[in-house]
C-alpha positions, 0 to 999 in steps of 0.5 A: 885500818883504811889505807891511804897509800903512797906508791913509788914505782907505779910505772913499773910492772909490780907497781902497776899491779899494786895500783890496779889492786889498790883501785879495786880494794875497799881497804884503800881509801886514797892513792898518791903516785910519785913518779918521774913521768906521768902515768895520767890515772883518772881514777877518783882515788888517785892523785899523782905528783911528778917529781923529777929528783927522787934524791930530794923529797923534802918538798913532798913531806907536807903531802906525805902527812896525808897518808899512812902507808907506802908501797915501794917497788922502785928498783933496777936489775943488777945486770951490768951495774957495778956494786957502787951503782946498784947500791946507790939506786937500791939502798941509798935512794930507798933510805932517803925516801924512807927517811923523808916519810918518817919526817912526817911524824905519822905512823906509817907502814912501809912495804918493800918489794925485795926478792927471793934469796935476798941475803940478810947476813949481807956477807954472801957472794951475790952482790944484789942479794947483799945490797938488798939484805942490807936495805931490808935490815935498815928498813926493819930497824927504822921507826915505822909503825910496821915494815914488811919485806916481800921476797917473791920469786918468779912473778907472772904479770896479769891483767895486761901488765907489761914490764918496762924491761924488754928482755923481761917481757920476752921471758914472760911471753915465753912462760905465759902459756906455761903459767898453769904449770908453774902456778902450783909451785907456790914457794917459788911462783906468784903473780902481780895480782897476788903480790899486790893483794898480799901487800894490801892485806898486810898493810891493813891488818898486819902479819906475824912475819916481817919478811914474806916469801912467795908461799906467804904472799900466795897464802895471803892473796888466797885468804877469804 
């Protein structure tokens, strides 16, 4: 299936990687970026819409009808946030956007970037893991053509990508010279290119699992 992909989060580290791989992939026909601030991509595959209020996507539903895939990497760190604030940004906002996409009536594939150790029981001690587990369960229950949850562990940014979070960049700078040592740890470590390639392949061809861990991500990225 040729992908016509909407990307949420293309100004972030993971979203940048997804966009780069979409532009290089023959499986991706077109890309729609939904951003609060302009990325200003000039690639012929790309259309960008600046939309200040992500809580109200109703005006964009007619535009969404031209697409069949959503790559969703919007998110924030839970550090310093109350559970209510984190839930509002992580769960409530994502569900609103997913519901808007479903209103198109089109057969959509939804790919969500979650995280390693996400709690599907929704009952664990870790606040962020409970909230992401609740969101995964919700997305998997929604009537998408397909929905896939990606749970990467450590993600090394490649191709000049940088995180918008300062302390993340410090971590990535420290570990960059050691990445060749971390790379073989495929159950725990991946990179922005591999993650994006896996998302594109799953959206285009399907996959037997709905929740993909780092080992699945790396296996898909390395497949011929």
